[in-house]
ZABA-60809 format. One line per 2 residues: number of its first residue (from 1); their letters; for each residue x, y, z of C-alpha. Coordinates in steps of 0.5 Angstrom, whole numbers. Layout:
NUM	a	X Y Z; ...
END
This chain:
1	md	-26 17 -10; -18 16 -10
3	rn	-14 22 -8; -7 23 -6
5	vd	-4 27 0; 3 30 1
7	vr	7 28 7; 13 32 10
9	tp	17 29 16; 20 33 21
11	es	27 31 18; 24 35 12
13	ia	23 29 7; 17 29 3
15	fr	13 24 0; 7 22 -3
17	ye	1 17 -1; -4 15 -5
19	la	-10 15 -1; -15 9 -1
21	gl	-22 10 -4; -28 8 -1
23	gs	-29 2 -6; -23 -1 -3
25	rc	-24 0 4; -31 -3 3
27	la	-29 -9 0; -24 -10 6
29	vc	-29 -9 11; -33 -14 7
31	vd	-27 -19 7; -26 -18 15
33	la	-33 -19 16; -33 -26 13
35	iq	-27 -28 17; -30 -25 23
37	fa	-37 -29 22; -33 -35 20
39	il	-29 -35 27; -36 -34 31
41	aa	-39 -40 27; -33 -44 29
43	il	-34 -42 36; -41 -43 36
45	wg	-40 -50 33; -35 -52 38
47	ly	-39 -50 44; -45 -54 41
49	yi	-40 -60 40; -38 -60 47
51	gt	-45 -59 49; -48 -65 45
53	hd	-42 -70 47; -41 -69 54
55	qt	-43 -75 58; -42 -72 65
57	ra	-48 -69 69; -47 -62 71
59	mr	-48 -62 79; -54 -58 81
61	ls	-52 -51 83; -55 -47 88
63	ph	-60 -41 86; -54 -36 88
65	dd	-49 -40 84; -53 -41 78
67	dl	-54 -33 78; -46 -32 78
69	ar	-45 -37 73; -50 -34 68
71	sf	-47 -27 69; -40 -30 68
73	ai	-43 -33 62; -46 -27 59
75	gl	-40 -23 61; -35 -28 57
77	iv	-40 -28 51; -40 -20 51
79	fv	-32 -21 51; -32 -26 46
81	lf	-36 -22 41; -32 -16 42
83	mi	-26 -19 41; -28 -22 35
85	fy	-31 -16 32; -27 -10 35
87	gy	-21 -14 38; -20 -17 31
89	hi	-19 -10 28; -15 -7 34
91	lf	-10 -13 34; -9 -14 27
93	ea	-8 -6 25; -3 -5 31
95	fw	1 -11 30; 1 -13 23
97	ng	3 -6 19; -3 -3 20
99	qt	-7 -8 16; -13 -13 17
101	pg	-13 -19 12; -18 -15 8
103	kk	-14 -9 8; -8 -14 6
105	ll	-12 -17 1; -14 -10 -2
107	gi	-7 -8 -2; -9 -2 3
109	rv	-6 0 10; -7 5 16
111	vr	-2 10 18; -1 16 22
113	dg	-2 23 19; 5 24 19
115	gy	6 17 15; 9 14 21
117	pl	7 7 23; 0 6 27
119	dl	1 4 34; -3 0 39
121	gg	-6 7 42; -8 9 35
123	af	-11 3 33; -15 2 39
125	lr	-18 9 39; -20 9 31
127	nl	-23 2 32; -27 4 39
129	ir	-31 9 34; -32 4 30
131	ia	-37 1 35; -41 8 34
133	ee	-40 7 26; -43 0 26
135	ti	-49 1 31; -51 8 27
137	gf	-53 6 20; -48 1 19
139	yt	-42 5 17; -47 10 14
141	la	-44 16 18; -37 13 16
143	ai	-38 13 8; -41 20 9
145	ss	-35 22 13; -30 19 8
147	ll	-34 22 2; -33 29 5
149	sp	-26 29 7; -21 31 3
151	en	-16 25 6; -22 20 5
153	kr	-22 20 13; -28 16 17
155	lg	-30 19 24; -25 14 27
157	dy	-19 16 23; -21 24 25
159	aa	-21 21 32; -14 17 32
161	gt	-10 22 27; -10 16 22
163	iv	-11 16 14; -12 9 10
165	vr	-7 9 4; -5 4 -2
167	es	1 0 -1; 6 2 -6
169	kl	9 -3 -11; 16 -4 -11
171	ak	20 -5 -18; 23 -11 -19
173	pl	31 -10 -17; 36 -10 -23
175	tl	41 -15 -23; 48 -13 -23
177	re	49 -14 -31; 42 -9 -32
179	al	45 -4 -27; 52 -4 -30
181	aa	48 -3 -37; 44 2 -34
183	ge	50 6 -31; 53 6 -38
185	sa	47 9 -41; 46 14 -36
187	gs	53 16 -36; 55 15 -44
189	ga	55 23 -45; 61 23 -40
191	yl	66 21 -45; 65 27 -50
193	td	68 34 -50; 63 40 -49
195	de	65 42 -57; 63 35 -59
197	ra	56 35 -55; 55 42 -59
199	vi	56 39 -66; 52 33 -65
201	ar	46 37 -62; 47 41 -68
203	fl	47 36 -73; 41 32 -70
205	er	37 39 -70; 39 40 -77
207	ra	39 33 -80; 32 33 -83
209	tl	34 39 -88; 40 35 -91
211	da	39 31 -97; 40 23 -95
213	gr	47 23 -98; 50 29 -94
215	ra	46 27 -88; 49 20 -88
217	ei	56 22 -89; 56 27 -83
219	aa	53 22 -79; 59 17 -81
221	sl	64 22 -79; 61 24 -73
223	aa	60 17 -70; 67 15 -72
225	rv	70 20 -68; 67 18 -62
227	rd	65 11 -63; 71 8 -59
229	ra	70 12 -53; 62 10 -53
231	pa	60 5 -48; 62 -2 -50
233	am	54 -4 -51; 53 2 -55
235	ra	59 1 -60; 55 -3 -65
237	yp	49 2 -66; 48 5 -73
239	de	51 12 -74; 45 16 -72
241	el	43 12 -66; 49 12 -63
243	le	49 20 -64; 42 20 -61
245	rl	44 16 -55; 50 20 -54
END
């Protein structure tokens, strides 16, 4: 379920985030898992290719050296697996605006509770908890926590003080011509006196009670009085529409 959260910065600036729901977060995890398994498959294929096409003969090692090499290989495998499945999240979230490729695709990102960007420490902590969340029921605890939390937080979010929010979509910037036109329309009433505004407002409120001829006559009289002072883009409007805009 999607929810909103209001954030107030120490500078007393208040703004609202739309929290990412459980569905979008699960889809982002699925996308990231697909990428992670693709990376792992590529590494395994590369090792297989090197092993089957290497024409050199390895030297026979002593039992001690053989044990050392085996320990080194196991350590390297553990490190590579950690980096693929956990370092992936840590590095992307810390250095890619709180987003992994999956989060980027779904339009969500991780921020600190106060709305600040996620740092390396926060990214490391929230994804360290991910190990427990994955191994115990494969995100079952994370899903339950997100459903019960007012801010859709999983356990890692509680530990790191983070929330996952939807990316805000910015409106297309206005061109200079559009901005000027919008400014003219917004300030169109600045050319009228208070008495003129009051008369026009009274007419617009009572026009439905007037007969058609009298209504058109009054509208034409009022429009003629203010048309020359209206913004250029509005001067060609019919009488009543001009009065409504003003």
